[in-house]
N, C-alpha and C positions, 0 to 999 in steps of 0.2 A: 362428299362434304350433299348436305342435304341443299331441292332449290329453292329451302325458306334462309338457309346457314346466306346462302352467295346475296338474296335478297340484302339481308343486312348488311352484307359485305360491301354490298355495290350501294345503297345506300351509304354507307358509314365513307367511302371512300369519296364518294359526292360529295355528302357532308364537307369534309376536311382539306381537298380543295375549292371547295370556296371560298371555305375561309383561308385556311391561305390567298388564295387570289386577294380577296378582297383588304390583307392582312398588308401581301402588297402594294397595292394601290396605297391606303394609307399611311404608308412609312415615310411618304417624302415625304410630308406633314407634319412629322413627328421633327421632338425634340430631341437630343441627343440623347437623354437619357431617355425620353418614351423609342426612343427605335433599338437602345440595348437591350430592352425590355418585349420588343418586338422583333427582333430580332432569335428571344429567347424560343416567339412564342412559337413563331414561326418555325424556328427548330424543330421543333416539336411536331407542329406540326407534319411534320416533311416525314421525322422520321416514325409517326403512323402512318402516313401513307406506305411506306414505303410496309409497316406490318403487314398490312392489305392487302396490298398487292401480293407477298409472300402467304398469306392463306391465299388468299384464288388462286395462284399457283398451285395449288398442291391438289393432284387428283382424286 
C-alpha cells in the first residue's frame, strides 16, 4: 500500500467515524421511523469502518 493509499484510507476512516458519531448524537431526537432509518445508516457506516480497518491492516 502506498503512502497516498494509506492517507486516503485514513481520511475516509475519519470521515466515516465522524458521520457515525454525529448520527449517534442525533439518534435520541429522532422519531421511531427516523430511528429505524438512522440505524440503517449507522450500520452501513460501521460496516464501511470495518472494511477500511481491514484495508489498513493489510501489509
